C-alpha positions as CSV (number, residue, x, y, z in Angstrom):
1,M,22.9,14.2,-2.3
2,S,20.5,16.3,-0.2
3,K,18.7,17.3,-3.4
4,I,18.1,13.6,-4.3
5,F,16.6,13.0,-0.9
6,D,14.5,16.1,-1.2
7,D,13.2,14.9,-4.5
8,I,12.4,11.4,-3.1
9,K,10.6,13.0,-0.2
10,L,8.6,15.2,-2.6
11,Q,7.7,12.2,-4.8
12,Y,6.5,10.4,-1.7
13,K,4.4,13.3,-0.5
14,I,2.7,14.0,-3.9
15,G,2.4,10.3,-4.8
16,D,-0.8,8.2,-4.3
17,I,-1.1,5.3,-1.9
18,T,0.3,2.9,-4.5
19,N,3.6,4.8,-4.6
20,K,3.7,5.0,-0.8
21,I,3.3,1.3,-0.3
22,I,6.0,0.7,-2.9
23,Y,8.2,3.0,-1.0
24,W,7.5,1.2,2.3
25,N,8.3,-2.2,0.7
26,V,11.5,-1.0,-0.9
27,G,12.6,0.8,2.3
28,V,11.9,-2.4,4.4
29,F,13.9,-4.4,1.9
30,L,16.9,-2.1,2.1
31,L,16.8,-2.2,5.9
32,S,16.5,-6.0,5.8
33,L,19.6,-6.2,3.7
34,V,21.6,-4.6,6.5
35,L,19.9,-6.5,9.4
36,F,18.8,-9.9,8.1
37,F,20.7,-10.9,4.9
38,K,23.3,-13.6,5.3
39,F,25.9,-12.7,2.6
40,K,27.9,-15.8,3.1
41,E,24.9,-18.1,2.6
42,N,23.2,-15.7,0.2
43,H,19.7,-15.6,1.7
44,F,17.6,-13.7,4.2
45,D,17.2,-15.0,7.7
46,Y,14.1,-13.2,9.0
47,P,13.3,-13.5,12.8
48,S,10.1,-15.2,13.9
49,W,8.8,-11.9,15.2
50,L,8.7,-10.5,11.6
51,A,8.1,-13.4,9.2
52,L,4.9,-15.3,9.4
53,S,5.3,-18.9,10.7
54,S,2.8,-21.7,10.5
55,N,3.9,-22.7,14.0
56,P,1.2,-21.5,16.6
57,N,3.9,-21.0,19.1
58,N,5.2,-18.2,17.0
59,F,2.2,-16.5,15.4
60,L,0.2,-16.5,18.7
61,I,3.1,-14.8,20.5
62,F,3.7,-12.4,17.6
63,P,0.3,-11.8,16.0
64,W,1.5,-8.7,14.1
65,T,3.4,-11.1,11.8
66,F,0.1,-11.6,10.0
67,L,0.8,-8.2,8.5
68,T,4.6,-7.6,8.7
69,Y,5.3,-10.6,6.4
70,A,3.6,-8.7,3.6
71,F,6.4,-6.1,3.6
72,L,9.3,-8.6,3.6
73,H,10.8,-10.3,0.5
74,S,13.2,-13.1,-0.1
75,G,15.3,-11.4,-2.7
76,F,15.6,-8.6,-5.2
77,W,13.6,-10.2,-8.0
78,H,10.9,-11.3,-5.6
79,L,10.5,-7.6,-4.6
80,F,10.9,-6.3,-8.2
81,F,8.1,-8.4,-9.7
82,N,5.8,-7.8,-6.7
83,M,6.2,-4.0,-6.9
84,L,5.8,-4.1,-10.7
85,M,2.5,-6.0,-10.3
86,L,1.5,-3.7,-7.4
87,N,2.0,-0.6,-9.6
88,F,0.0,-2.1,-12.4
89,S,-2.8,-3.4,-10.1
90,G,-2.9,-0.2,-8.0
91,R,-3.4,2.1,-11.0
92,L,-6.4,-0.1,-12.1
93,F,-7.9,-0.2,-8.6
94,L,-7.6,3.5,-8.0
95,T,-9.4,4.2,-11.2
96,F,-12.6,3.1,-9.5
97,F,-11.9,3.3,-5.7
98,T,-10.4,5.5,-3.1
99,Q,-6.9,5.4,-1.6
100,K,-8.4,4.4,1.8
101,Q,-10.1,1.5,0.2
102,F,-6.8,0.5,-1.4
103,L,-4.9,0.6,1.9
104,G,-7.8,-1.3,3.6
105,L,-7.7,-4.0,1.0
106,Y,-3.9,-4.4,1.1
107,I,-3.9,-4.8,4.9
108,L,-7.0,-7.0,5.3
109,S,-6.1,-9.3,2.4
110,S,-2.6,-9.7,3.8
111,I,-4.0,-10.7,7.2
112,F,-6.6,-13.1,5.6
113,A,-4.1,-14.8,3.3
114,G,-1.7,-15.1,6.2
115,L,-4.4,-16.8,8.3
116,V,-5.2,-19.2,5.5
117,F,-1.6,-20.1,5.0
118,A,-0.9,-20.6,8.8
119,V,-4.0,-22.8,9.2
120,S,-3.4,-24.8,6.1
121,Y,0.2,-25.6,6.9
122,Y,-0.6,-26.4,10.5
123,L,-3.2,-28.9,9.4
124,L,-0.7,-30.4,6.9
125,G,1.8,-30.7,9.7
126,I,4.3,-28.4,8.0
127,N,6.3,-25.8,9.9
128,A,7.6,-23.1,7.6
129,P,7.7,-19.3,7.4
130,I,6.3,-17.1,4.6
131,V,7.2,-13.6,3.4
132,G,6.1,-11.4,0.4
133,A,3.4,-9.0,-0.7
134,S,2.2,-11.3,-3.5
135,A,-1.1,-12.2,-1.8
136,A,-2.1,-8.6,-1.2
137,V,-1.0,-7.6,-4.7
138,L,-3.1,-10.4,-6.3
139,S,-6.0,-9.4,-4.1
140,I,-5.9,-5.8,-5.5
141,L,-5.7,-7.1,-9.1
142,V,-8.6,-9.5,-8.6
143,A,-10.7,-6.8,-6.8
144,A,-10.3,-4.5,-9.9
145,T,-11.1,-7.4,-12.2
146,T,-14.2,-8.4,-10.3
147,Y,-15.5,-4.8,-10.5
148,Q,-14.6,-4.2,-14.2
149,P,-13.7,-7.6,-15.9
150,L,-14.2,-6.3,-19.4
151,M,-11.9,-3.3,-19.1
152,N,-9.4,-3.1,-22.0
153,V,-5.7,-3.2,-21.0
154,R,-2.9,-2.5,-23.5
155,L,0.1,-4.8,-23.1
156,L,3.5,-4.4,-24.7
157,L,4.0,-6.6,-27.8
158,I,0.5,-8.1,-27.4
159,G,-1.9,-5.2,-27.7
160,N,-5.4,-4.8,-26.1
161,V,-6.7,-7.6,-23.9
162,K,-9.5,-7.8,-21.4
163,L,-8.5,-7.4,-17.8
164,W,-10.0,-10.7,-16.8
165,H,-7.8,-12.5,-19.4
166,I,-4.7,-11.3,-17.5
167,T,-6.1,-12.2,-14.1
168,A,-7.2,-15.6,-15.3
169,V,-3.8,-16.5,-16.6
170,I,-2.1,-15.5,-13.3
171,L,-4.6,-17.5,-11.2
172,I,-4.3,-20.6,-13.4
173,L,-0.5,-20.5,-13.1
174,D,-0.9,-20.2,-9.3
175,V,-3.2,-23.2,-9.1
176,M,-1.0,-25.3,-11.4
177,Q,2.1,-24.7,-9.2
178,I,0.5,-25.4,-5.8
179,L,1.8,-29.0,-5.6
180,I,5.1,-28.2,-7.5
181,E,6.9,-25.5,-5.5
182,N,6.3,-22.8,-3.0
183,T,3.0,-24.5,-1.9
184,G,2.5,-22.1,1.0
185,G,3.0,-19.1,-1.1
186,H,0.5,-20.2,-3.8
187,I,-2.1,-21.0,-1.1
188,A,-1.7,-17.5,0.2
189,H,-2.0,-16.1,-3.3
190,I,-5.3,-17.9,-3.9
191,A,-6.6,-16.8,-0.5
192,G,-5.7,-13.2,-1.4
193,A,-7.5,-13.5,-4.7
194,F,-10.6,-14.9,-3.0
195,F,-10.6,-12.0,-0.5
196,G,-10.4,-9.6,-3.3
197,V,-13.7,-11.0,-4.7
198,I,-15.4,-10.9,-1.3
199,Y,-14.2,-7.4,-0.7
200,I,-15.8,-6.0,-3.9
201,K,-19.0,-8.0,-3.5
202,L,-19.4,-6.6,0.0
203,L,-18.6,-3.1,-1.2
204,Q,-21.2,-3.4,-3.9
205,S,-23.8,-4.4,-1.3
206,G,-22.9,-1.4,0.9
207,T,-20.3,-2.9,3.3
208,D,-16.9,-1.2,3.1
209,L,-14.4,-3.4,5.0
210,S,-11.7,-0.7,4.7
211,R,-13.5,1.3,7.4
212,I,-12.2,-1.3,9.9
213,V,-8.6,-0.3,9.0
214,T,-9.5,3.4,9.1
215,I,-11.0,3.1,12.6
216,V,-7.9,1.2,13.9
217,I,-5.5,3.6,12.3
218,D,-7.4,6.7,13.7
219,F,-7.4,5.0,17.1
220,F,-3.7,4.6,17.3
221,V,-3.0,8.0,15.8
222,N,-5.2,9.7,18.4
223,L,-3.7,7.5,21.1
224,F,-0.2,8.7,20.5
225,Q,-1.0,12.3,19.7
226,P,-0.4,14.8,22.6
227,N,-3.5,16.3,24.1
228,K,-3.7,19.8,22.8
229,S,-6.7,20.8,24.8
230,T,-6.4,23.9,27.0
231,P,-8.6,25.2,29.8
232,F,-11.6,27.3,28.5
233,K,-11.1,31.0,28.8
234,K,-13.7,33.6,27.9
235,V,-12.1,36.1,25.6
236,H,-13.8,39.2,24.1
237,V,-13.0,39.5,20.4
238,N,-13.4,42.4,18.1
239,T,-15.7,40.9,15.5
240,K,-14.8,43.2,12.6
241,K,-11.1,42.7,13.1
242,A,-11.5,38.9,13.4
243,N,-13.5,38.8,10.2
244,A,-10.9,40.8,8.4
245,T,-8.1,38.5,9.6
246,T,-10.1,35.4,8.5
247,K,-10.7,36.8,5.1
248,S,-7.0,37.6,4.5
249,K,-6.0,34.0,5.5
250,I,-8.5,32.6,2.9
251,V,-7.0,34.8,0.2
252,V,-3.4,33.6,1.0
253,K,-4.5,30.0,1.1
254,D,-6.3,30.3,-2.3
255,K,-3.2,31.8,-3.9
256,T,-1.0,29.1,-2.5
257,Q,-3.3,26.4,-3.6
258,Q,-3.6,27.9,-7.1
259,Q,0.2,27.8,-7.4
260,I,0.3,24.2,-6.2
261,D,-2.4,23.2,-8.8
262,E,-0.4,24.9,-11.6
263,I,2.7,23.0,-10.6
264,L,0.9,19.7,-10.4
265,D,-0.7,20.4,-13.8
266,K,2.8,21.0,-15.2
267,I,4.0,17.6,-13.7
268,S,1.1,15.8,-15.3
269,Q,1.8,17.3,-18.7
270,S,5.6,17.4,-18.8
271,G,6.8,15.3,-15.9
272,Y,8.5,16.1,-12.6
273,D,11.8,16.8,-14.2
274,S,10.3,19.8,-16.1
275,L,10.0,21.8,-12.8
276,T,12.4,24.5,-12.0
277,T,14.4,24.4,-8.8
278,E,12.2,27.2,-7.3
279,E,9.1,25.2,-8.2
280,K,10.4,22.0,-6.6
281,E,11.4,23.9,-3.4
282,F,8.0,25.6,-3.2
283,L,6.1,22.2,-3.7
284,F,8.3,20.6,-1.1
285,K,7.7,23.4,1.5
286,A,4.0,23.3,0.7
287,G,3.9,19.5,1.3
288,K,5.2,20.1,4.8
């Protein structure tokens, strides 16, 4: 069992941001099964401090729900299809953009879509909660499509199609279902898609909105990190000895990095299962 957890940890460490967000969503879902699932009634009962509500009395008291709702799901299939689409959209997006831009878009589009949902339902006089990563996922897909609409995508049983064809079909289905069912969810989807377009247009003009998220994350990381500064002390150092020590460290680092690169190349060619036990343990220790 410990080996399984070690493999999961390793996959998380070496995976890109798409994998990490999928892990976060799955982990939150499993935790929600224990804490919030009503087995007798067969549905989730999320508290108002986690799910986003259109009631101002809730979202003004719990403003973080504009983000937390995007990591909650109403059921297994809701999670499954969202993560399937996230994996597909994330691979396309990361073909052209960085992982920080991916994370920034996921977070900002979730907040924007949540705001549009809350305001829309409040104006309609409807009090209802919303959960799901769909708006953020659609935002990532639309962002990739906006940047490269003519990109060829190969679909099972269909063959090659243009990326904008796939996105257009999904958006049309969303618009058609707004007045039929899950109105709030589809409003959030369209809002997320709109944000994806704006995000790319601003990025192309030189404005990277993901820097906002990076600044906020860095602020909280530095806020909770212990202060490692120490009083200044003047120390006399043997220059020759110091240079020799520095040189030896660089050599060790190069050898270690070379071995890591060889293992990662092996994974890309033959898959993670092709690694030996020693290689897995080495990669896991190096990740720490």
